[in-house]
C-alpha positions, 0 to 999 in steps of 0.5 A: 496461460497469460496471467494478469500483470501488476506493474509497481514497486516493492516499496509502493503504498498502493502497490502493496494494497493491490498485492494484498488483495490479489494474494488474499483472493488468490487471483493469479498475477505476475509482479513486474517492477515498474521502470522509469520508462514505464512510469513516464511513458508506458503507463500514461499511454496505456491508462491515461495517468501517470500512476502506480500500480497499474494492471495489464489484464490477460486480454491486453486491457489496462487499468489503474487506481486501486479502488476501482480495480478492486471493485472490478475484480470483485465483480469477476471473482465474486466468491469470498467478497471482501465487502460485507452484505450489510450496507452500513458495514460495507459503508464503514469498510469503504470509509476506512479504505478512504481514510487509509488512501487519503489521510495515512499518506502524509505520515507515511511519506513524512516517515520515509522522507524526513528521516535520513535513516529512511530517506537514504535507504528508500532512495537506493531501493527506488533507484535499484528497482526502477532506474534499471533503464536510466542511463546517468550515474546511480548516485545521481539518480538517488539524489534526484529521487531523495529530493523529488520525493521530499519536496512533492510528498512532505514540503508541498503536502504541508508537513512543517515543523509546527505540525510534525508532532500532529502528523506523527500522532495520527500514526501512533494513535492508529497503533493503539487502536489497532493494537486493542482490535487485534487483542480480540480478533484476527482482522479489523472486523472479524475472522476473515479480512474485509476492504478495511483491512485491505485499505489499511494494508497498503500503508501499514505493510509497504511503508510503516512496517518496512521503513526504519523508523515507523517499522521500529515504532510498531515492533516496539509498541504494537506487536500485534499490529506486526502480527496482522500485517503478515497474517493478511499477507499470508491469508487465503480466502479459500482457507479462512472460516468464520465470519467477516463481522 
């Protein structure tokens, strides 16, 4: 049986979000590391966009963009839905997902590419996973990756010395809020994950918990958030009882 293929990287923000969803819903899939050729040629040709992650379905159809992909899979796999039935609660879940997608991106990229302890490690990891088909010296690939990512996702995204404290404060405040929540319940709203959990999972798993600087902050100041990250990574919809909210 041909499996759904998820193309992405093991350090990718939105790939992590999609992995968390597919694992929780117990939807069989094969993870495929996205090469440079995939990213620059294959994925745009198949989906019309140079985006990560991308999904190839068993019938050879392709999709990209995590939010509509999750909505599509929810229609195909309606058991154990990740959106509450109540419209107001569902709206709050979508609002939190949007916050995670759009507003945590800046601190996530800042922590990854502004600090040498992170940038030197991550440029190597990206080169090792993604640049297997690039025919130039790996040291040059690593330098190019670091320069590109810092320019595109830190400098051009508006992170400056003047607003640095504000950018980092957003992450620290999030950890405080989540630490309070996870003292009382295993997931954001209750006993089971919702779209709010899935949305937050991408940045908190693949960036904040794994990258050296924010990972140390999380371990030292918010251990209940670390617990939630791995609780969700290991969660299976068929095994969880209780209520979402």
